[in-house]
LOVEX-992141 format. One record per residue (C-alpha): x, y, z; residue in one letter. Coordinates in steps of 0.1 Angstrom, whole numbers. Each point is the difference from the previous one (the first is absolute). Example, Ala and Ser with C-alpha at 12.3 -4.5 7.8 and 13.67 -1.06 7.14 Angstrom:
REM LOVEX-992141
<pt><xx>123</xx><yy>-45</yy><zz>78</zz><resn>A</resn></pt>
<pt><xx>14</xx><yy>34</yy><zz>-7</zz><resn>S</resn></pt>
REM end
This chain:
REM LOVEX-992141
<pt><xx>-1558</xx><yy>876</yy><zz>504</zz><resn>M</resn></pt>
<pt><xx>-22</xx><yy>-22</yy><zz>16</zz><resn>R</resn></pt>
<pt><xx>0</xx><yy>-31</yy><zz>-20</zz><resn>A</resn></pt>
<pt><xx>3</xx><yy>-38</yy><zz>1</zz><resn>T</resn></pt>
<pt><xx>1</xx><yy>-19</yy><zz>-31</zz><resn>T</resn></pt>
<pt><xx>-23</xx><yy>-31</yy><zz>-5</zz><resn>I</resn></pt>
<pt><xx>6</xx><yy>-23</yy><zz>-29</zz><resn>M</resn></pt>
<pt><xx>-17</xx><yy>-26</yy><zz>-19</zz><resn>L</resn></pt>
<pt><xx>6</xx><yy>-13</yy><zz>-35</zz><resn>V</resn></pt>
<pt><xx>-18</xx><yy>1</yy><zz>-32</zz><resn>V</resn></pt>
<pt><xx>13</xx><yy>-12</yy><zz>-33</zz><resn>V</resn></pt>
<pt><xx>-5</xx><yy>28</yy><zz>-29</zz><resn>L</resn></pt>
<pt><xx>11</xx><yy>-3</yy><zz>-37</zz><resn>T</resn></pt>
<pt><xx>23</xx><yy>28</yy><zz>-15</zz><resn>P</resn></pt>
<pt><xx>-12</xx><yy>13</yy><zz>-36</zz><resn>I</resn></pt>
<pt><xx>21</xx><yy>20</yy><zz>-25</zz><resn>L</resn></pt>
<pt><xx>-13</xx><yy>35</yy><zz>-4</zz><resn>V</resn></pt>
<pt><xx>13</xx><yy>37</yy><zz>2</zz><resn>S</resn></pt>
<pt><xx>1</xx><yy>18</yy><zz>30</zz><resn>C</resn></pt>
<pt><xx>-27</xx><yy>22</yy><zz>-8</zz><resn>Q</resn></pt>
<pt><xx>-23</xx><yy>-26</yy><zz>-16</zz><resn>A</resn></pt>
<pt><xx>-30</xx><yy>-15</yy><zz>16</zz><resn>V</resn></pt>
<pt><xx>-5</xx><yy>-30</yy><zz>-22</zz><resn>A</resn></pt>
<pt><xx>12</xx><yy>-14</yy><zz>-32</zz><resn>V</resn></pt>
<pt><xx>-14</xx><yy>-23</yy><zz>-29</zz><resn>P</resn></pt>
<pt><xx>24</xx><yy>-26</yy><zz>6</zz><resn>S</resn></pt>
<pt><xx>22</xx><yy>-7</yy><zz>31</zz><resn>V</resn></pt>
<pt><xx>31</xx><yy>-21</yy><zz>6</zz><resn>E</resn></pt>
<pt><xx>-3</xx><yy>-22</yy><zz>32</zz><resn>V</resn></pt>
<pt><xx>31</xx><yy>-2</yy><zz>20</zz><resn>K</resn></pt>
<pt><xx>10</xx><yy>-21</yy><zz>28</zz><resn>P</resn></pt>
<pt><xx>-21</xx><yy>2</yy><zz>32</zz><resn>E</resn></pt>
<pt><xx>8</xx><yy>28</yy><zz>26</zz><resn>I</resn></pt>
<pt><xx>-14</xx><yy>0</yy><zz>36</zz><resn>L</resn></pt>
<pt><xx>-13</xx><yy>32</yy><zz>16</zz><resn>I</resn></pt>
<pt><xx>-2</xx><yy>1</yy><zz>37</zz><resn>E</resn></pt>
<pt><xx>-24</xx><yy>5</yy><zz>17</zz><resn>P</resn></pt>
<pt><xx>-29</xx><yy>-11</yy><zz>-16</zz><resn>A</resn></pt>
<pt><xx>-28</xx><yy>26</yy><zz>-13</zz><resn>P</resn></pt>
<pt><xx>-24</xx><yy>3</yy><zz>29</zz><resn>G</resn></pt>
<pt><xx>29</xx><yy>1</yy><zz>24</zz><resn>S</resn></pt>
<pt><xx>14</xx><yy>31</yy><zz>21</zz><resn>Y</resn></pt>
<pt><xx>31</xx><yy>12</yy><zz>-10</zz><resn>L</resn></pt>
<pt><xx>7</xx><yy>14</yy><zz>35</zz><resn>C</resn></pt>
<pt><xx>-15</xx><yy>7</yy><zz>33</zz><resn>T</resn></pt>
<pt><xx>4</xx><yy>24</yy><zz>29</zz><resn>S</resn></pt>
<pt><xx>22</xx><yy>-8</yy><zz>31</zz><resn>H</resn></pt>
<pt><xx>-36</xx><yy>-8</yy><zz>18</zz><resn>D</resn></pt>
<pt><xx>-7</xx><yy>-25</yy><zz>-25</zz><resn>G</resn></pt>
<pt><xx>-27</xx><yy>21</yy><zz>-20</zz><resn>V</resn></pt>
<pt><xx>-2</xx><yy>-7</yy><zz>-37</zz><resn>P</resn></pt>
<pt><xx>9</xx><yy>27</yy><zz>-21</zz><resn>Q</resn></pt>
<pt><xx>10</xx><yy>-5</yy><zz>-38</zz><resn>I</resn></pt>
<pt><xx>-19</xx><yy>-25</yy><zz>-18</zz><resn>L</resn></pt>
<pt><xx>13</xx><yy>-14</yy><zz>-35</zz><resn>L</resn></pt>
<pt><xx>-34</xx><yy>-2</yy><zz>-21</zz><resn>E</resn></pt>
<pt><xx>19</xx><yy>-14</yy><zz>-32</zz><resn>E</resn></pt>
<pt><xx>33</xx><yy>-4</yy><zz>-14</zz><resn>A</resn></pt>
<pt><xx>15</xx><yy>-8</yy><zz>-35</zz><resn>T</resn></pt>
<pt><xx>36</xx><yy>-4</yy><zz>-12</zz><resn>V</resn></pt>
<pt><xx>8</xx><yy>6</yy><zz>-36</zz><resn>T</resn></pt>
<pt><xx>30</xx><yy>-1</yy><zz>-19</zz><resn>L</resn></pt>
<pt><xx>4</xx><yy>31</yy><zz>-24</zz><resn>G</resn></pt>
<pt><xx>26</xx><yy>29</yy><zz>-14</zz><resn>V</resn></pt>
<pt><xx>6</xx><yy>31</yy><zz>18</zz><resn>C</resn></pt>
<pt><xx>-11</xx><yy>32</yy><zz>-20</zz><resn>D</resn></pt>
<pt><xx>17</xx><yy>23</yy><zz>24</zz><resn>E</resn></pt>
<pt><xx>30</xx><yy>-1</yy><zz>24</zz><resn>D</resn></pt>
<pt><xx>-9</xx><yy>-13</yy><zz>34</zz><resn>V</resn></pt>
<pt><xx>28</xx><yy>-7</yy><zz>27</zz><resn>G</resn></pt>
<pt><xx>24</xx><yy>-23</yy><zz>-13</zz><resn>D</resn></pt>
<pt><xx>-20</xx><yy>-4</yy><zz>-32</zz><resn>L</resn></pt>
<pt><xx>3</xx><yy>20</yy><zz>-33</zz><resn>K</resn></pt>
<pt><xx>-23</xx><yy>3</yy><zz>-27</zz><resn>T</resn></pt>
<pt><xx>-2</xx><yy>-33</yy><zz>-21</zz><resn>G</resn></pt>
<pt><xx>10</xx><yy>-23</yy><zz>29</zz><resn>D</resn></pt>
<pt><xx>-20</xx><yy>-30</yy><zz>9</zz><resn>Q</resn></pt>
<pt><xx>-18</xx><yy>3</yy><zz>32</zz><resn>C</resn></pt>
<pt><xx>-24</xx><yy>-17</yy><zz>25</zz><resn>L</resn></pt>
<pt><xx>-34</xx><yy>19</yy><zz>6</zz><resn>I</resn></pt>
<pt><xx>-17</xx><yy>-3</yy><zz>32</zz><resn>L</resn></pt>
<pt><xx>-35</xx><yy>14</yy><zz>1</zz><resn>S</resn></pt>
<pt><xx>-32</xx><yy>-3</yy><zz>18</zz><resn>G</resn></pt>
<pt><xx>-22</xx><yy>17</yy><zz>26</zz><resn>R</resn></pt>
<pt><xx>1</xx><yy>5</yy><zz>38</zz><resn>I</resn></pt>
<pt><xx>-23</xx><yy>15</yy><zz>28</zz><resn>T</resn></pt>
<pt><xx>13</xx><yy>19</yy><zz>29</zz><resn>N</resn></pt>
<pt><xx>-18</xx><yy>-9</yy><zz>30</zz><resn>Y</resn></pt>
<pt><xx>21</xx><yy>21</yy><zz>24</zz><resn>D</resn></pt>
<pt><xx>-22</xx><yy>26</yy><zz>16</zz><resn>S</resn></pt>
<pt><xx>25</xx><yy>24</yy><zz>-1</zz><resn>E</resn></pt>
<pt><xx>15</xx><yy>-9</yy><zz>-34</zz><resn>G</resn></pt>
<pt><xx>9</xx><yy>27</yy><zz>-26</zz><resn>W</resn></pt>
<pt><xx>27</xx><yy>-14</yy><zz>-21</zz><resn>I</resn></pt>
<pt><xx>13</xx><yy>-34</yy><zz>-7</zz><resn>A</resn></pt>
<pt><xx>35</xx><yy>-13</yy><zz>-10</zz><resn>T</resn></pt>
<pt><xx>2</xx><yy>-35</yy><zz>-17</zz><resn>L</resn></pt>
<pt><xx>30</xx><yy>-19</yy><zz>-14</zz><resn>W</resn></pt>
<pt><xx>10</xx><yy>-33</yy><zz>-11</zz><resn>A</resn></pt>
<pt><xx>31</xx><yy>-25</yy><zz>0</zz><resn>E</resn></pt>
<pt><xx>7</xx><yy>-29</yy><zz>-26</zz><resn>G</resn></pt>
<pt><xx>14</xx><yy>-33</yy><zz>10</zz><resn>F</resn></pt>
<pt><xx>16</xx><yy>-27</yy><zz>-19</zz><resn>D</resn></pt>
<pt><xx>-7</xx><yy>-37</yy><zz>9</zz><resn>V</resn></pt>
<pt><xx>27</xx><yy>0</yy><zz>26</zz><resn>S</resn></pt>
<pt><xx>-17</xx><yy>31</yy><zz>18</zz><resn>G</resn></pt>
<pt><xx>28</xx><yy>24</yy><zz>-10</zz><resn>A</resn></pt>
<pt><xx>-13</xx><yy>33</yy><zz>-8</zz><resn>T</resn></pt>
<pt><xx>6</xx><yy>10</yy><zz>-36</zz><resn>V</resn></pt>
<pt><xx>-25</xx><yy>28</yy><zz>-8</zz><resn>A</resn></pt>
<pt><xx>-18</xx><yy>29</yy><zz>16</zz><resn>G</resn></pt>
<pt><xx>-23</xx><yy>33</yy><zz>-5</zz><resn>T</resn></pt>
<pt><xx>16</xx><yy>24</yy><zz>-21</zz><resn>Q</resn></pt>
<pt><xx>-21</xx><yy>27</yy><zz>9</zz><resn>E</resn></pt>
<pt><xx>8</xx><yy>27</yy><zz>27</zz><resn>S</resn></pt>
<pt><xx>-26</xx><yy>22</yy><zz>17</zz><resn>A</resn></pt>
<pt><xx>4</xx><yy>9</yy><zz>36</zz><resn>L</resn></pt>
<pt><xx>23</xx><yy>-23</yy><zz>7</zz><resn>I</resn></pt>
<pt><xx>26</xx><yy>-15</yy><zz>-25</zz><resn>P</resn></pt>
<pt><xx>-12</xx><yy>-32</yy><zz>-19</zz><resn>R</resn></pt>
<pt><xx>-35</xx><yy>4</yy><zz>14</zz><resn>Q</resn></pt>
<pt><xx>-33</xx><yy>9</yy><zz>-19</zz><resn>L</resn></pt>
<pt><xx>-18</xx><yy>26</yy><zz>15</zz><resn>G</resn></pt>
<pt><xx>-39</xx><yy>4</yy><zz>-2</zz><resn>L</resn></pt>
<pt><xx>-27</xx><yy>24</yy><zz>10</zz><resn>D</resn></pt>
<pt><xx>-19</xx><yy>-24</yy><zz>20</zz><resn>A</resn></pt>
<pt><xx>-27</xx><yy>14</yy><zz>25</zz><resn>P</resn></pt>
<pt><xx>-19</xx><yy>-22</yy><zz>23</zz><resn>Y</resn></pt>
<pt><xx>-23</xx><yy>-25</yy><zz>-14</zz><resn>Q</resn></pt>
<pt><xx>10</xx><yy>10</yy><zz>-35</zz><resn>E</resn></pt>
<pt><xx>10</xx><yy>-27</yy><zz>-27</zz><resn>T</resn></pt>
<pt><xx>26</xx><yy>15</yy><zz>-22</zz><resn>V</resn></pt>
<pt><xx>20</xx><yy>-16</yy><zz>-30</zz><resn>A</resn></pt>
<pt><xx>37</xx><yy>-5</yy><zz>0</zz><resn>F</resn></pt>
<pt><xx>27</xx><yy>-9</yy><zz>-25</zz><resn>L</resn></pt>
<pt><xx>36</xx><yy>-5</yy><zz>5</zz><resn>M</resn></pt>
<pt><xx>31</xx><yy>-10</yy><zz>-19</zz><resn>H</resn></pt>
<pt><xx>23</xx><yy>-27</yy><zz>12</zz><resn>L</resn></pt>
<pt><xx>34</xx><yy>-11</yy><zz>-18</zz><resn>N</resn></pt>
<pt><xx>-6</xx><yy>-33</yy><zz>-21</zz><resn>A</resn></pt>
<pt><xx>26</xx><yy>-27</yy><zz>5</zz><resn>P</resn></pt>
<pt><xx>-11</xx><yy>-31</yy><zz>-13</zz><resn>Q</resn></pt>
<pt><xx>5</xx><yy>-20</yy><zz>31</zz><resn>E</resn></pt>
<pt><xx>-28</xx><yy>20</yy><zz>17</zz><resn>V</resn></pt>
<pt><xx>-23</xx><yy>-28</yy><zz>15</zz><resn>R</resn></pt>
<pt><xx>-19</xx><yy>18</yy><zz>29</zz><resn>T</resn></pt>
<pt><xx>-9</xx><yy>38</yy><zz>7</zz><resn>I</resn></pt>
<pt><xx>-8</xx><yy>11</yy><zz>37</zz><resn>R</resn></pt>
<pt><xx>-18</xx><yy>32</yy><zz>1</zz><resn>L</resn></pt>
<pt><xx>0</xx><yy>24</yy><zz>31</zz><resn>Y</resn></pt>
<pt><xx>-19</xx><yy>31</yy><zz>10</zz><resn>A</resn></pt>
<pt><xx>2</xx><yy>26</yy><zz>29</zz><resn>H</resn></pt>
<pt><xx>-29</xx><yy>27</yy><zz>7</zz><resn>S</resn></pt>
<pt><xx>8</xx><yy>33</yy><zz>11</zz><resn>F</resn></pt>
<pt><xx>-22</xx><yy>26</yy><zz>17</zz><resn>S</resn></pt>
<pt><xx>-4</xx><yy>37</yy><zz>-7</zz><resn>Y</resn></pt>
<pt><xx>17</xx><yy>7</yy><zz>34</zz><resn>A</resn></pt>
<pt><xx>32</xx><yy>-22</yy><zz>-12</zz><resn>D</resn></pt>
<pt><xx>7</xx><yy>28</yy><zz>-22</zz><resn>F</resn></pt>
<pt><xx>-5</xx><yy>31</yy><zz>22</zz><resn>Q</resn></pt>
<pt><xx>32</xx><yy>19</yy><zz>11</zz><resn>P</resn></pt>
<pt><xx>7</xx><yy>-9</yy><zz>37</zz><resn>G</resn></pt>
<pt><xx>10</xx><yy>25</yy><zz>29</zz><resn>P</resn></pt>
<pt><xx>37</xx><yy>16</yy><zz>-5</zz><resn>P</resn></pt>
<pt><xx>25</xx><yy>-22</yy><zz>9</zz><resn>S</resn></pt>
<pt><xx>33</xx><yy>8</yy><zz>19</zz><resn>T</resn></pt>
<pt><xx>29</xx><yy>-2</yy><zz>-25</zz><resn>P</resn></pt>
<pt><xx>24</xx><yy>-30</yy><zz>5</zz><resn>L</resn></pt>
<pt><xx>31</xx><yy>6</yy><zz>13</zz><resn>P</resn></pt>
<pt><xx>32</xx><yy>-2</yy><zz>-25</zz><resn>Q</resn></pt>
<pt><xx>12</xx><yy>-29</yy><zz>17</zz><resn>S</resn></pt>
<pt><xx>-33</xx><yy>-20</yy><zz>-10</zz><resn>E</resn></pt>
<pt><xx>3</xx><yy>10</yy><zz>-36</zz><resn>I</resn></pt>
<pt><xx>23</xx><yy>-21</yy><zz>-25</zz><resn>T</resn></pt>
<pt><xx>14</xx><yy>20</yy><zz>-29</zz><resn>R</resn></pt>
<pt><xx>18</xx><yy>-17</yy><zz>-30</zz><resn>I</resn></pt>
<pt><xx>13</xx><yy>17</yy><zz>-31</zz><resn>V</resn></pt>
<pt><xx>1</xx><yy>-21</yy><zz>-31</zz><resn>F</resn></pt>
<pt><xx>14</xx><yy>8</yy><zz>-34</zz><resn>S</resn></pt>
<pt><xx>-31</xx><yy>12</yy><zz>-20</zz><resn>R</resn></pt>
<pt><xx>13</xx><yy>-23</yy><zz>-29</zz><resn>E</resn></pt>
<pt><xx>4</xx><yy>-29</yy><zz>22</zz><resn>W</resn></pt>
<pt><xx>-35</xx><yy>8</yy><zz>15</zz><resn>L</resn></pt>
<pt><xx>-15</xx><yy>2</yy><zz>-40</zz><resn>I</resn></pt>
<pt><xx>17</xx><yy>-32</yy><zz>-11</zz><resn>V</resn></pt>
<pt><xx>-11</xx><yy>-22</yy><zz>35</zz><resn>N</resn></pt>
<pt><xx>-34</xx><yy>10</yy><zz>1</zz><resn>D</resn></pt>
<pt><xx>-19</xx><yy>-31</yy><zz>-5</zz><resn>A</resn></pt>
<pt><xx>-35</xx><yy>17</yy><zz>-2</zz><resn>D</resn></pt>
<pt><xx>-4</xx><yy>22</yy><zz>-33</zz><resn>P</resn></pt>
<pt><xx>-30</xx><yy>19</yy><zz>16</zz><resn>D</resn></pt>
<pt><xx>12</xx><yy>34</yy><zz>0</zz><resn>P</resn></pt>
<pt><xx>-17</xx><yy>5</yy><zz>30</zz><resn>G</resn></pt>
<pt><xx>17</xx><yy>-26</yy><zz>22</zz><resn>T</resn></pt>
<pt><xx>36</xx><yy>-13</yy><zz>5</zz><resn>V</resn></pt>
<pt><xx>10</xx><yy>-34</yy><zz>7</zz><resn>D</resn></pt>
<pt><xx>36</xx><yy>-7</yy><zz>9</zz><resn>I</resn></pt>
<pt><xx>20</xx><yy>-23</yy><zz>18</zz><resn>T</resn></pt>
<pt><xx>35</xx><yy>11</yy><zz>14</zz><resn>F</resn></pt>
<pt><xx>28</xx><yy>-14</yy><zz>25</zz><resn>P</resn></pt>
<pt><xx>-14</xx><yy>3</yy><zz>35</zz><resn>A</resn></pt>
<pt><xx>35</xx><yy>13</yy><zz>9</zz><resn>S</resn></pt>
<pt><xx>-9</xx><yy>32</yy><zz>-15</zz><resn>W</resn></pt>
<pt><xx>-19</xx><yy>10</yy><zz>28</zz><resn>L</resn></pt>
<pt><xx>32</xx><yy>3</yy><zz>19</zz><resn>E</resn></pt>
<pt><xx>25</xx><yy>7</yy><zz>-30</zz><resn>E</resn></pt>
<pt><xx>-15</xx><yy>20</yy><zz>-30</zz><resn>P</resn></pt>
<pt><xx>11</xx><yy>-12</yy><zz>-35</zz><resn>P</resn></pt>
<pt><xx>28</xx><yy>18</yy><zz>-16</zz><resn>D</resn></pt>
<pt><xx>-13</xx><yy>24</yy><zz>-26</zz><resn>I</resn></pt>
<pt><xx>25</xx><yy>17</yy><zz>-25</zz><resn>P</resn></pt>
<pt><xx>5</xx><yy>34</yy><zz>2</zz><resn>E</resn></pt>
<pt><xx>-24</xx><yy>20</yy><zz>-21</zz><resn>G</resn></pt>
<pt><xx>-25</xx><yy>-26</yy><zz>-4</zz><resn>E</resn></pt>
<pt><xx>-36</xx><yy>6</yy><zz>7</zz><resn>E</resn></pt>
<pt><xx>-13</xx><yy>-11</yy><zz>31</zz><resn>T</resn></pt>
<pt><xx>-33</xx><yy>-9</yy><zz>15</zz><resn>V</resn></pt>
<pt><xx>-11</xx><yy>-1</yy><zz>40</zz><resn>E</resn></pt>
<pt><xx>-23</xx><yy>-23</yy><zz>16</zz><resn>L</resn></pt>
<pt><xx>-10</xx><yy>13</yy><zz>33</zz><resn>A</resn></pt>
<pt><xx>-24</xx><yy>-20</yy><zz>20</zz><resn>V</resn></pt>
<pt><xx>-10</xx><yy>-11</yy><zz>37</zz><resn>P</resn></pt>
<pt><xx>23</xx><yy>-31</yy><zz>8</zz><resn>T</resn></pt>
<pt><xx>-28</xx><yy>-18</yy><zz>16</zz><resn>R</resn></pt>
<pt><xx>-20</xx><yy>7</yy><zz>-35</zz><resn>L</resn></pt>
<pt><xx>31</xx><yy>-10</yy><zz>-23</zz><resn>L</resn></pt>
<pt><xx>2</xx><yy>-35</yy><zz>20</zz><resn>M</resn></pt>
<pt><xx>-37</xx><yy>-5</yy><zz>1</zz><resn>D</resn></pt>
<pt><xx>0</xx><yy>-1</yy><zz>-38</zz><resn>H</resn></pt>
<pt><xx>30</xx><yy>-18</yy><zz>-5</zz><resn>N</resn></pt>
<pt><xx>-14</xx><yy>-32</yy><zz>-20</zz><resn>T</resn></pt>
<pt><xx>36</xx><yy>-17</yy><zz>-4</zz><resn>S</resn></pt>
<pt><xx>7</xx><yy>-34</yy><zz>14</zz><resn>D</resn></pt>
<pt><xx>35</xx><yy>6</yy><zz>0</zz><resn>N</resn></pt>
<pt><xx>16</xx><yy>16</yy><zz>32</zz><resn>P</resn></pt>
<pt><xx>28</xx><yy>16</yy><zz>-23</zz><resn>D</resn></pt>
<pt><xx>-26</xx><yy>19</yy><zz>-21</zz><resn>E</resn></pt>
<pt><xx>-29</xx><yy>24</yy><zz>3</zz><resn>I</resn></pt>
<pt><xx>-28</xx><yy>-2</yy><zz>-24</zz><resn>T</resn></pt>
<pt><xx>-24</xx><yy>28</yy><zz>0</zz><resn>V</resn></pt>
<pt><xx>-29</xx><yy>18</yy><zz>-22</zz><resn>T</resn></pt>
<pt><xx>-3</xx><yy>36</yy><zz>10</zz><resn>F</resn></pt>
<pt><xx>-20</xx><yy>30</yy><zz>-20</zz><resn>P</resn></pt>
<pt><xx>22</xx><yy>18</yy><zz>-23</zz><resn>S</resn></pt>
<pt><xx>-4</xx><yy>32</yy><zz>22</zz><resn>R</resn></pt>
<pt><xx>20</xx><yy>-17</yy><zz>27</zz><resn>Y</resn></pt>
<pt><xx>28</xx><yy>4</yy><zz>-22</zz><resn>F</resn></pt>
<pt><xx>17</xx><yy>36</yy><zz>-1</zz><resn>D</resn></pt>
<pt><xx>14</xx><yy>7</yy><zz>-35</zz><resn>G</resn></pt>
<pt><xx>-14</xx><yy>-28</yy><zz>-21</zz><resn>L</resn></pt>
REM end
């Protein structure tokens, strides 16, 4: 991922439409939502400063989902962020986009609901110098005042298998056995392809007590990977999002 975000601000007005509609005869004007960066700005650059993904245009509307998307269910109100990008990464092949919504205090209150190559990111075929359209859904709390858009460009080589690796020693693997029922109840991501859980850090040393006969699920991952993916600010907790296939027995 060779990206550094550059942000400007443009004022766009959300309108009331369905998730699939392009235009409607009458619209209901909503409070202004800022989108960062402005059309004509690059969403990311390479590490050596070369511009990569250009935001050509962007529009935010308020609509109703006509299918389940992430945390959103059919019929839920949603924010729809759509537009076009051009990939100027000379090795570009695929782009991922995601957005965050912020309230007036700067707190994050909304996010992209799609999941493609990476959870909560929209994946697009975006070869070098091609302009492609995008559309993503965000949850729609009333307090959203700013939407910030991000992107990464990937080359074809990023998805090719690397040389065979030496298996990690068991001392570098963390294994945690969860109650299957506990895991299902506490999974914060309804996407069946991913598991988003928070559990006590003490479970790394002392596994949780599980009643005899209860179904179990084992998470076995490299310890470094687990720690790198921990997003919790609480040192007593671990919060991670991993593909469901990482959980044996789920």
